[in-house]
N, C-alpha and C positions, 0 to 999 in steps of 0.2 A: 504494500500500500504506500503510495507516495502522497505525502501531506502537502498541499499547496498552502501558501500564506493565507491566513484566515481573515476574512472580513468579519469583524466581531458581530455586527448586527444580524446578518443572515444566519451565522452559526448559532448565535444566541436564540433566535427564533426556532431553529432546528432542535436545540437542546430542550427548549420549553415544550415543543410538541412531543418529543420523546418522553419527557417527564409526565406530561398530561396522560399519555397512553399508559405508562407504567404505574404511576402513583396517584392518578387523578381521584379515583373513588376513595382510596384510603386517606388521602390528604384532606378531602372534603369532610370525611368523618372525624378526623383527629388532626387538625392543623397544628396544635401545640406539639404533638409528637414529631411532626415533620420539621418544625422549627428547630427542635433539638437535633434531629438527624442532619439537617442541612448545615447547622453550625459545626457539627463534627466533621462533615464533608469539607467545609470551608477551611479547615485547619491546615491541610496540605494537599498537594496534587495526588499523593497516594491515597489519602482518605477519600478524596473525591472519586478516584478510580475504583476503590472498593465499593462505593455506594452506587455506581452507575454501570452495572453490567448491562442494563437496558440500552444505554448509549453505545457501549462497545459492540453489541450484536446488531444494533441499527447500522453502525458503520461497516460491519462485516457482511451485511445482507447480500451484497452483490455476489459473494462467494458461495452462496447456498446452492448455486447451480453447478458448482465444480471448483476445482483448484488443484494445485500441485499436491500429489500424494493422496488424492481423494478419488475413490471409485465407489461402486455400489456397496461394498462392504465397509470400507474405512470411513464412509460418510454416515454410517449407521452403527456407531459404537456408543456404548453407555459412557457419557462424559460427566464430569463434575459440574461444569457449567459456570463456576465462578472461581476458577483456579488461579489464585494469586499467592504471593510469597508469604502472606500471613494466615492463609487458611490451612495451616498444618499445626498439629499439636498432639497431645497425649490422650489416650483413653484406655480404659480397662475393658478387654474383650470378654466374650462370654465364657472363656476358659479361665479367666482370672489373671491373664497376663497383661502387663502394662505395655502398650504399643505406641510408637510414634508414627503418625501417618497423616494422610489428608483428613480434614474434618469439615463439618458444616456442609451438608448435602442439600440445602434448601433449593438450590438452583439446578440440581442434577436432571439430566434428560438424555435423550438419544440423539446424536448428531455427529458431525465430523470430528475426528480425534484431534486434528490440528487446531481446532478452536481452543481447546484446553491449553495446548502448548503455546499458542500465540498470546493468550491472556496471561499466562504465567510469565512469559518472556518480557512482555511489556511492563509487568509489575517489577521485574528485576531492573529494567532500565530506569524506572521511577525511583526505586530504592537506591540504585547506584548514583543517580543524579543527586538525590538528597544527601548522600554521603560524600559528594564532591569527587566521585570517581570519573576518570576521563572516559571519552567515548571508546577508546581502545580497550580500557579495562572492562567496560560494560560489554563490549563485543566478546571479549574472552569469556566472561561469565555466562553469556547466553550460549556460546559454543560448548562450554563445559556442561551446561544443562542438557543441550541437545545430544551430546556424545554419551552422557550417562543414561539418558532415556533410551537412546538407540541401543546401547550395549545391553541394557537390562531386557528390553523387548526381544532382542535377538536370542539372549540366553533362554528366556521363557519359551520362545517360539521353537527352539531347537531341542526342547525337552530337558532343560536343566532340572536337576532334582531340587526339592524344596530346601534342602540344607545348603545348596549352593547359592540360593537367593533368599536368605532368611529375612523376616521382617525386622524392623528396628525395635529392639528390646533393650532391657538393661544389660543383656549379655553381648549384644552386637553393635549397639549404637556408639558413636563417638562425638566428641566436641559438644556444641550447643544442643544437639539432639539428645545426647546422654544427660546433659544438665537438666533439660526439661523433664526427662523421665525420672531423674533422681528427685527433682522438685515435686513431681506428681506422687512419687512413692512416700514422700514425707507428709503428704496431706492425709487427712483421715475423714471418715464418714462423720465422726463425732464433731469435728471442726465445722463441717458444712452445716450439720443440724444445729449446732450452737449459734451459728450466724443467722439462722432463719426461724428458729423455733424456741419454745420455752416449755417447761414442765408445769402443768396446772392440774391440781387434783389427781396427782399420780399418773398423769397421762401427758404425752407430748402433743402440743398444738402449735400452729403457726403463731409467731409473735406479731403484734401489731406494728405498723409502720414499716419502714424499709422498702417501700414500694408495693406492699401487699394491700389489697382492697377487699374489705369485707363484702360478702355477697348477700343479696336478699334471698328469700326462701325460693322464689321461682327460678332464679338463675342457678342457685345451688342444685336444685332438682334437675335442671337441664344438664348441668355439668356431670352430675352423677349418672344420669342416663347415658350420656356420651361415654363415660368411663366404662359402663357395662358393655357398650358396643365395642369399645377398644379391647376388652379382655378376649373377645372372640377372634381377634386378629393376631394374638400371640402364638408363636410356635408351641406345639405340645411339650417340647423339651425345655421351654423357657423357665418355668418355675414349678417346683414339685409340691410346695407347701401351700395348701389352700388359704391359710390365714395370711399369707404374704400380701394378698389383695385387699385386706380389710382396710377401709378408709377411716382415717382418724380425723382429718380436717381438710378443708379446701378453701382457697382464697383466689381472688383475681390478681392479675399482674398487668402492668403496662409494658408494651414492647418498647425496649429502650436501646437496643443495638442499632447500628447503622442500617442493617438489613431488616429490622423488625418493627420499624415505626408504624404505628397505627394498627398493628395486628393484635386482636384480642388474645389473651393468654391466661392460663390458670395453672396454679400449683396444687397438687394433691399429695397429702402425707399418708403413707401406707405403713402397715405393720412390718413388712420386710421378712427376712428368712428366719427370725426368731422373736420370742417375746421380749428380748432385751431392748431397752429404749435406745441404746446406741446403734441398733441395727435397723432403725426405721429408714424408709426410703422416700425421697421426694421425686415425683415425676411431674412433667409439665404437659399441658395440652395447649397447643398453639395453632392458630389458623394458618394453614399452609398457603404459600403465595404462588402465583403463576410464574413459572421460571422465565426469565428474560429470553433465553434461547428458544423457547417453544413458539414464540411469535414469528420465528424465522425458519421453522421446520414445518413443512406443510403435509407431510406424509400422514394420511388418515389412519393407517395401521398403528402408528405410534400414538397419535392423539386418542384413539379409541381403546388403547390397551389399559388405560387407567380409569378407575372409578371417579376419582377426584384428585386434587393436588396433594392431600395427605397420603393417599394410597401411592401416588407417584413418588413422593419423597421417600417413603419407607422402602418400596421396592428398589428404588435407585440405591439407597444406602446399603441395603442388604446385598445388592449385586456388586457394588463397588468396594465394600468394606468386609473383609473376611471376619467371621465371628463377631458380628455387630452386637451392640447393646441388647441384652436379653429382654429389656423392657420396651424395646422399640416396636411401635405399632401405630395404628391409625384409627380414626373414628370420624363421626360427623356431628356438628353442632350448629343449630340454626341453618341447616342446609349447606353448610360449608365444610369442606374437607379439613381435617385436623391432623397434625403430627403429634405423636405422643412418645416421649422418651424420658429417661432418667436425668435429673439434674445431677450430673456426675461429680463426686468429690475429688476425682482424679484427673480433671481436665486442666492442662497447662498448655497455653499457646506458645509457639515459637516466638521468642522476643528478639527482634532485630536490633534493639537499642544498643546493645553492647557488642554486636558482631561487626567489628570495624576493620580488622586485619584482612587484607585482600586474599591471602591464602586461606584463611578460615572461612571467609565468605564463599570462596570457590568450592571448598569442601562441603559446605552446607548445601549449596546450589546443586552439586553433583548428587548428594543424597536425596534431595527433593526430586531430581530427575528420575532416580531409580524408584522412588515412591510413586511417582506419576505413572511410570510404566507398569508397575505391579498393580496399581489400581485399574488401569485400562485392561490389563490381562485377566483380572479377576472376573470382570463382568461380561461373560460370554456364555457359550453353550454349557459350561460347567456350573453356572451360577444358579441354576434351577428355574430361570425365567426363559420363556420362549421368544421374547422380543428380539434378542440378538442370538440367532441359532447357529453361530459359527465361532471358530477360534479367533478372537480379536487379535491376539498377539501374532498369530501367523499372518493374518491379513495385513496388519500394520508393518510387520517385518518385511513382507514381500514388497509393499508399496515403497518403503524407504530404500530397500535394496536397489530399486530401479534408478535411483539417483542419490547415492550416498553423500556426495560432496555438496549437493544443493540443499540438503536438509537443514544443516546448521545455518547456512547463509540465509535461507528463507526466514528463519526465526530471528536472526540478527537484524536483518533489514526491517522486519516488522517491529521488533522491539524499539529500535531507534525512532522509526516513523511514528508509531502510535504513542510512544513515551512523550515525544514532542507535542503531539496532538492533545494528549491528556493534560499536559502542563498548560497549554494554551486554553483548553476548555475549562480548566480549573479557574483560571483568572476571569474568563467570561462569566462563569457561574457565580463567582464571588461578587462581581459587579451587578449581575442580575439580582442576586439575593439581597445585597445591602441597599440597593436602590428600589426595593419593593416591586420588582418586575415579575416575580413568580406568583401567578394567580392563586388565590386562596389563602395566602399568608399575609 
């Protein structure tokens, strides 16, 4: 993509039109939440980029009819949809292992595998620019990411054994990834519960304040009915103890993240796997959003595969993430699809704030390339879903093999071009926002 010098006014109108399509209804319902979201986005070009997957896919729209490395199969891969350098972190999988990998699957869908790689590469350009790295250093980082992705995809496609491509765990991770895992290991369920709840009359309840909202009787009834529907979506192997599902309390929450503005959300406190109060579990029910990429994928077989956005989010996460959260499921509330998952005590995001040495940055970027490849390879004919009925790693490996040298250069070119566009768009956005040009705010 070649970025021409931007005339601020036409591009500003274009940005506003994309925002209206993506955020219009939610913004009208909760403008205060979007004022918070937009102030966070105004803080930096990277924060703006994080919050504007809708604009990214709008700009990529011309490529939906094809592009380098894309064919009938590689255009139909389960993708993360919002793959940037900060969407990686720790989680505890269903087997009790702490894993470092991709997280946050709200935007996941089925589409061209290169879209994930381009979105990540542009994020590296933005982080590199913010750390005052030269264009040559940014180029090298994107090449490192591309090479690591390529190497891991090829290993998986040619039948490498699982012990040759292990996940990032306390035993295998290094550097900042290992630091994140160690930080996660130091966290406790009790610590999470202590921050959100209190003991009243010998039972744990949600504590008032801290963003929690007391529910009226009618809303509480609807949420509990949705919870009953959610239980039917859990795998049979998920939980063995019936009392694990006993509801102790329920409260409302406001969507406060960059990607969650205006989305209704609820927290439910459950008994957990024993009667001990320190083993209680908090799950959340959150209205799932329409993924930005879906507006640019027109295949009716993909659209028709999902009951609603909550169903899509869960199937996508289960496909892309091996041994996903055992509490992960979906339901409906007020006719809208909902995502349900545990509020994990063991979630630590990768912190780029102290990763400044160029060799360390390169090592992290290489690991994230390997993690991306492993994610793409997991979601195929072995995932249990019929939507992608072929080996994605073999399809991607064959496509890249047709032009090995061009693969990294495609991502390098895109990273620089779109990084520059995102920085310019960020400034346009800030001027629109501070001058009252965004309708509804």
